[in-house]
N, C-alpha and C positions, 0 to 999 in steps of 0.2 A: 329287648324283650318282645317288641311287636314283631320283629322279623322272625324270631323263633316261633311265636304263636302262629304266624302266617305259614311257616313251613310245616308245622304240626298239623294245622287244619287242612292244608293242601294235600296232606298224606305223603309228602316227600320224605319226611323223616320217620313218621310214626302215625299210624291210623287211629290214634286215641280219640280224636274228636268225634269219630263215628259212634263212640260208646256212650254218648251223653244220655243219661237217664236209664241205662239198661243195667246198672249195678256193677258193671265191670270196672276195674281200675282204669283211671283216665277219664271217666265220665264227669260231667259237670256236677259241682257241689254247690247247692244253694247258699248264697250270701258270702261265698269265699272271695276274699280280696287279694290275698297273696300267699305264697308257699315259701317256706324256708327249709333248706335241705341240710341235714346233718349226717356225716361230718362235712364241714365246709373246707373247700380247697385241700382235700386230702392228698397226701403224697404216699404212694404205695410202692413197694419194691418187688420186682420180678426177680427171684433169686435162681439163676440158672434155668432149669426146666420147670421150676415150681411157680405156678401162676400166683399173682396177687389177688386177694379176695377182700371184700369190704361190704358189710351190711349197712344200708342206708335207711334213714327215717325222714319223715316229712312232717313239719308243723304248719298248720294253716292259721291264718289270721282272717277274721270275718268282719263284715261291715259294721257289726255292733261292738267291735273292739275285743271280743273274746278270742282266745286261741285254743286249738285242739289238735291232737295227733290225727293226721289224715294219711298216715303211711299206707294203710291197707286200701285206700281209695284213689291213690294217685298211680300213674304209670311212670316208671323210671326207664331212662335210656341214656346212652352216651352219643354225642354228636358223631364222633369218629368210631364207627362200629368195627373198624379193623383192630382196635386196641383191646376190645373185649365186649362183653354183653351182660345184661341183667337177666336173672331168673327171679321174677318178682322183685324183692328188695335186695337181693344179693348180687353184687357185681363180681365177675370173675374175668381176669385179664387173659390175654393170650401170652405167649412166651417168646415170640419172635422179635419183638422190639418194644422200646419204651416210647414215651411221647406225652404230649399234653392235650387234653380235650375238655369238654364241658359235660357235666351231668345235668340232665333235665328231669324234672318231675312235673307232670301236668295233670290237671283236672279240667276237662273241657278247654276253655280258652285261657285259663289261668296257668301260668308257667313259672316255676322256680328254677333257678340255675345255680351251679357252683362249679368251680374248677376242679380238675383232677389231673395229677401228675403221676405218671408211671415211670419209675426208674428201673432200667434194665441193668441188672448186675450179672456180669459174666467174667469168668477167669479162663484164660486161653493160653495154651502153650503153642508157640509157633511151630508148625509141623516141620519146617525146614531147618530148625535149629538143633534137632536131635538131642534135646534135653531129657534127662532121666529124673525120676523121682518127682517131688513137688518143689519146683524152683522158688516158690514164694517163701519157703522156709529159710532161704539163704540171705534174706534181707533184714536179719535181726541185728546186724553189726552196728557199731557206733556211727552216728552221722559225721560226715567229713566233707569239708569244702575243698580239700586238697585234690581229690580225685573226681570232682563234679563233672558230669557229661554236659554237652551243650547241643541243643537243637538248632540246626542251621537251615532247614527247609522242611515244610513250606513256609512262606512268609506269613508273619503274624497278621491276623485279620482277614485272611483270604476267604472268599466265598466260592464254592464249587457246585456243579450240578450233582444231584444225588445219583445219577447214573454214570458218572465219570468212571466208576469202577476201580480205578487205581489212582492213588496219590502217594507217591514215595515220601518217606520220612527219613531225612538225612540227619545224622548226629555225629559229633565228636565224642568218643567213648570216655575220655578221662583216663588218667594213668592207672594201669594195672587192672582195669575192668574188663570182664569177659561175659558177664551176665547182666541182663537189662530187664527192667519192668517199665513198660510203656503204658501210660494211663490216659484214657479218654473219659473226661468227666464233665458233667453239668447236671441240672436237675433231672434230666431224663436218661442219663447215661453214667454207668459206673463199670467201665470195661477195662480190664488190665490184661496185657499181653506180655508173656515172658519169652525172651528171645536171646539168641547169641548174635554175634556179628557175622551174619551169613554172607553178606556182600560187602567186603571191605573195599574202600575206595578213597584215594587222596587223603589218607591218614584218618579216615572216619568210617562210618558204616551206613548202609542204605537198607531200609526195611520197607517192604510193600505189604500192606494188609491183605490177607487172603480174602476170598469171597465171603466167608462167614463173618469175619471181623468188619469188613466194609458194610455188609448188610446191617449189622448191629448198630453201627454208628450213623450211617447215612439214613436208614429208614426210621431210626428213632428221632432224627433231628431235621427232617424235611421242614423248611420254613420256620424253624425254631431258633432258639438262642444259640450262640456259638458253643462249640465243644472245646474244652481246654485240654491240650495235649502236653503232658509232662513226662519226665523220664527219671528213673532211679537206676543206679549202676553199682555193681560190686564185683568182687573177684570170683564169685561162685563157691567160696570156701568159708563163708560166714564172716568175711572181713569188713572193713569200713564201707559205709554206704554213702555215695554222693548223689545229690539231686540237682536237677537243672535249676539255675537261678531264675530263669524266665520261662514261662510256658508259652505255647503258641495257640491262638484262637482260630478255629476253623468253623465256618458256617456252611450250611447246605441250602440251596434254593428249594422251593416247594415242588417245582416241576422238573421232570426229566428234560434234558435238552434234546432237540430233534434236528434232523437235516443232515446234509452231507457236506464234506469239506474236501476240496481239491487244492493241492499245493504243489509247488515246484521244488524238486529235490536236486541238489548238486552234489555229486559224489566224486571224490578224488580218483576212484577207479574207473571213472567214465560212465557209470550207470546213472545217467542224468535223465530226468523225465518228470511227468506229472503223476503225483501220488493221490490217492483218495481214501477217505474213511467215512463209513456210514454209522452215525450215532445210533441208529435204530437197529443195528445188527448186533450179533454176539461176538464179533471179531474184536481182537485186542491189539492188532497191528494194522497199519495202513497197507494198502496194496498198490502196486504200480499199475497205473492206468495206461499211459502211453509213454514211449520214449522218443527216439528220433527216427523210428522206422517209417513214419509217414511224411517226413520232411527231407528225405535225402541226406540224413545225417546232421541236419541243422538243429541246433539246440532249441527246444520248445520251452519258452520261459513265461513271459507275461501272458496271462490267460484270463478269460472271463466266461462265466457260466450263465445260461438263462436261469431264471428263478426256479423253473420246474425241472431243471437238471437235464433236459433233453439235448441241448446244444452247447457247444463250446466254440469260442473263437480264441485263437492263440497266435501270438507273434513268434516267428522263428528266425533266428539268425542275428538278433541283437540290433545295435545301433546302425543307422544308415542302411538297413535292409527293409524291414517293415512288411515282409511277405506274411500272409495270414494262412492259417490252417482253420477252416470252418468244418466242424466235426459233428457227426451224428453220434451222440454219446452212447446210446444203447448198443450200437453196432461197432463203436470205436473205429469208424471209417469216415473219410472225408465226404462232405456233401457235394463239394465241387473240387476240382483239382487244386492241389496246394499251390498257393501263390496267385491264383486267378482273381480273388477279390482285390479291390483297390487296397493300397498300403495303409497300415496303421501300426501304432506301437502299443497304445493302451486303449482298452475298450470297456464298455458297460452296456448291459442289455436292458431294453424296455421290459417291463413286467410281463407283457403278453408273449414275448419272444419274437414278435414280428419284426423288430428292428434292433440294431445296436448302434451305439455312437462310438466313434473312434477319433484319433488324432495322428497326424504325421507332420513333423517339422524338421526332418532330417534331409540328407542329400536327395535332390530331385524333387523336393516339395514344391507344389504350386499353389496350394490353398492351405492357410494356417488356421482356419476356423474349425470348430467342431464339425465333424462329418457324420451324416446318417447313412446307414447301410441296411439293405434288405436282409433280414435274418435267415431267410430260406435259401438265398443264392449268393449272398455277399456282395451283390451289386450296389454300387455307390448311388444313393438317392440324391444327395446333395448336401451343401453346407448349411449350418445355422449362422446366418450372416451376422456380422458384428461381434463375433466371439474371439477373433484372432487376426493378427497381421503378421507379416514376416518378422517384424521387430518384437512383437508381443503375441506369440503364438498361444493358442489354446492347448491345454495339456491335462492329463489325469482326470478324464470325465467320470462322473458317477450319476446314474439315473435313479431317481427315487422310486420306491415301490409303487406309489400311486400313479406313476407315469407323468406327473405334472411338472417335475423340475429336473434339471440337469445341473449339478455343481461341477465346477472345473477350476483349473488353475490358469490365471492369466500370467504368462511368463513375463518377468520384468527385465531380465537380461538373458539374451539368447544363448542357448547351447544346443543340445539335442533334446528330443522328447524324453529320453531317459535321464539326461543330466542337464538341468536347467537351474536358473538362479532368480532370486528376488521375486518369488511368486506371490500373487494375491489370490484369494478365494472369491470366485464369482459364481453367479447362478442365473440361468434363464428358466422361464416358466412357460407352459403352454398358454398361448393367447389366440383363441379361435383356431384357425387352421395352421397357424404358424407359432412363432415363439416371441416372447417379450424381449425388449432390450436387456442386456446384462445388468444385474444388480450386484454391487460389491458388498460382500459380507465381511471379509477380512482384508484390509488394505495392505499393499506392499509396505515394507518397513526396511530401512537401511540396516544392513548387517544381519538380516533374517531371510529365511526362505519358508514360505507356506505352501504346502503341497499335499497330495494324496487325500482329497476330501472324500468322505463316505457318509451317506445318509443312514441314520438309524432306521430300524424297521418300522417304527411308527411315523417316520418322516419329520419329527419335531426337531431333530438335531443333526448337525454335520460335525463329525469328528475329523481332524486333520493333523498333519505333522508340522512341526516347526523346527528348523535347524538354525544354528547360530554360526556366523562366519567370523573367523579370527581376524581377517583383514578385509575391509570393504564389504561388498555384497556378493563376491564370487570366491570360488576356491573349492577344492575337493571336499572340504569339511562341510560344505553347505550346498551341494549340487543335487540334492534329493535322491542320491543313489547310495543307500546304506550309510547315511551320515551318523557318525558317533554321537553327535549332539541332538539327534532327533528325539522330540518329545511330543506327547499327545495333548491336543487342546480340543475343545468343543465350542460350537457357537450355535445358538438357536437358528433354525431355518428362517424364522420370521425376522431375524436380525437381533442384535444385542451384543453385550460384552462377552468376549471369549472367556472360557473357564479352563484352567489347566486340570488335566486328569492326574493330579499329583500322586495319588496312591498308586495308580497304574504305572506311572513313570519311575517310582522309587524302586531301588534295588533291594536285595536281601542281605542276609548276614555275610555271605561269602563274597558279595560285591565290595565289602569293606569300605563303604563310604563313597565309592565311585558313582558318579551321576551321569556320565556319558555312556548310555547303555544301548544306543542304536534301536530305539523303540519305533519301528517303522511299518509302513503299509498296513494301516488299520482297516479291517473289514468286519462287518456285522453279520451275526446269525440273522436269518430272515424272519424270526418270530419274536413276539413279546411274551414273556413268561411271568409267573407270579413269584414274588419273593416269599410270600407267606399266604395264609388263607384268612378268611374272616372279613367283616365289613370294612375294616381299615387296612386291608392287605395292600402292599405296595407292588409295583411292577419291577420287572427285571429284564435287562437285555444283555447279550453277550457279544464281546468284541475279541477278535484275534489280531495279533501283531507278530512280526518277526523281530527278534531282538538278540543282542549279544550278551545280555546279562548272565550272570553265573547261575547255572542250574545246580544249586547246592554244591555237592562234592563232585559232580560229574565234570570231566574235562570238556572244554569247549570244542565243538566240531571244527575241522579245518575248512577254510574257504578255498574256492577254486583258484583264487588269485593271490594266495598267501594270507597269513594272519588267521584270525578266528572267523568262523562262519556264524550263522544265525540259527536259532531254533524257534519253533512256534509256541507262543504263550497265549493264554486266554485271560480275559478280564471281565468281571461282572460290573454292570453299570446300572445305576438307578436313574432312569430317564426323567423323573419328576424333580430332580434336584438342580438340573442345569439352568432352568429359567430363573431360579432364585440366586444364581451365582455361586452355588455350593459344589465342591468337587463331588461328582457323582460316582466315582470309581472305587473299586476295591483293589487290593494288591493282586498282582498277576500270578498265574501258576503255569507250569509247563504242560503241554498236552502230552499224555502218556503213550499215545499210539505211534508217535513218529520215531524214526531211527535217530538216535542221539549222536551217531558218528557222522552224519551227513549234514550239510548246510541246507536248511529248509526255509522257503520264502513264500510270499504272496498266497496266502490261504484265502480261497474264494468259496463262498457258501452257496448251497442250493437247498430247496425245500425237501428234496429227496435225492437219493442215488438211483440212477436209472441203469438198468442192465445188471446182470449177475456179478456179484463179488467173486473174484477168482479164488 
């Protein structure tokens, strides 16, 4: 109540406090103690293009205990003005979206409030389905469980950014069905889409909401309760109607996601390189940024971007090579000749872009510590002493955004920088002009490998991978190189018990109970977002991984060395849950802008994409 009064009087929401004593609605009323608004917590329906309307009244309670109608003397407004507006006491909604907001009636500093829910009701025929007539009339047949459809993607409980733009819906149609009614429903949403199986795949169908449908469901539910997705199916001739036994819940964050994503694509046709996507653009597909043209045909793989997106350092040639490409991203040209910086396999940038940290423990290595490099020239500055030895090399560095910490892996059993065993997670911190001794956050454990640490954008958390070894503490199944058993865990930067990101690690319907999903190489978006709005609003952070889990009905992409490849998936994380030992993650979803026929890895984030998108 006090916060609303503050905003009112500050003129941030409404200038009513300026009217005190001038007889206009919203001015102070002598002796008024409280205001009650009627109707309370109204739920109104926006039916197609017809706006919802509602007349409001206000009852005042005074210091002497009496009550009186003060409707004509208060000023009405809604907190979310994008949902509609008042004309005196009559509220009229817009028609673009539903949502939930608060109605305010004020007289001077006295404020009354009540909730308002606007439900958007829309009926939509998918343009690509080529349906004729009114498809809704074909769903009058008897209910049947024999031909029930099944939703298999997205995963139940997923949370996505409202500007994702595309989220495929995969379903098994059920026997004899050719016409479908897809429903999106909650307090703010009553949207039904009629469609045919326009993209058949793997015995089922894939539907992608068009821009209009996406706007209805995403804009109506920013930061709100989950939308329930369900499906009915029939033969299109008035036959039996089957319904999904289980619906899928999908939630939307409050804020659009921002930044750029650069990732490594491996293609069977040899078109390998670094791809990129700008979340702030209108593009729907990632573009190729560079291939092997700058490295004499050597494959450009493990890469790192400065936070501002202006510089990239990338290793080319794989294990036992370590030559680096230091790149001016805006020009897509080397800053220095390829291979002239000292060798490294994995790198991470200081927030300012002045330096990056790297590691090299392969053939010809002479120093196994973390190594600091000049970000402008690639010149080796020197090691961070005490972080590695020939037996226990430093690996997989990650530099926190505030520049104060570097997390890394202390290798337990030697391999190469790309393939190592029995790792522990350690951290060094800025200490005057130098660095502190290493602090162990996650100790080495027999039969396990801990690797790929990554700082959350607020610096409070380090997420990392854990792989399990079938025999001892070494083997291809736990060498940190696309391990099938790789799972995500998180540990507070300040220290504490690790927490498994169990929801992020879990598969979907088409994984059919499989738990070894190769959930590898976690990397964070550089921003902290809002889950919702209001005084009790939570925070939200986004994490990307490369994984071999089933993307619904889509076939797995091929790997360059046989078997299945990986795709890029994203996970929403609540950073405030980790310290209390609660799983902070939501189920994962596949990023829609990647090529689903190529194996995609190592998604690295920047605050922005520099240079023109081709």
